[in-house]
C-alpha positions, 0 to 999 in steps of 0.5 A: 531776545534773551528769553528766546535763546533760553527757551531754545536751550530748554528744548535742546536740553530737554531731548525732544526729537524735533527732526522730521516731518509732521507725518513721520514724528509723534510730537511737534514743538511750535515755539516763539518768544514765552509760547510754547505749543505741544502737538502730539498724537497721544496723551501719553506722548504729551505727558512725556514731552511735557515732563522733559520740558519741565525738567530742563526749564527747572535746571534753567530756573524757569517755571510753568505757569498753570493758570495761562497754559491750556489744553486743547484735543482736535478728537471731538469726544462726548466726554470732553475732560475739562481739565488735563492733569500731569503730575499736580498741575491741572491744565484747563480744557478749551475749545479755541486759543489765539496763537501769534494772532491766529484763532485755532479751535477745536474744529479746525473752522477758520470762518471766525478767524477770516471775520476777525481779520476782515474786522481788524482791516475795517476798523484799520480803514475806517479809523484813516477814512478822515486822512483819506478825505482830507484836503491837507494831505496831498494824493500822493501822501494820501496813496502812501496810506494805502501801500503795505 
């Protein structure tokens, strides 16, 4: 909770325009706990927003972890850079990453996400299969396993 408050203050102090709609802004921020996703229309805008966030975070003695920070572009390109550099930091380019449990990829294909979720549901169901068949549990209790 404290880190979320600090992150909110960093975003406010960075002076990034967060009002408006995704159609009229050149940058958007998705923040949750210790994650920030910067969505920008150009590399120049991305660098500008990153530097603003880095400066505001530095004022609160927060640092950006270069090893866990990744870069993903949605435009397909034959000469895709392996790293994106801002100042002396190099961010690795990736083809996909997981944000809040959802898989996001370059080609915006959600079939891998659907397969992953089906697999997770199957694991949960088959993990509880013995309880569903157990004679020691009443039918009422077995139905409670199924309810969300």
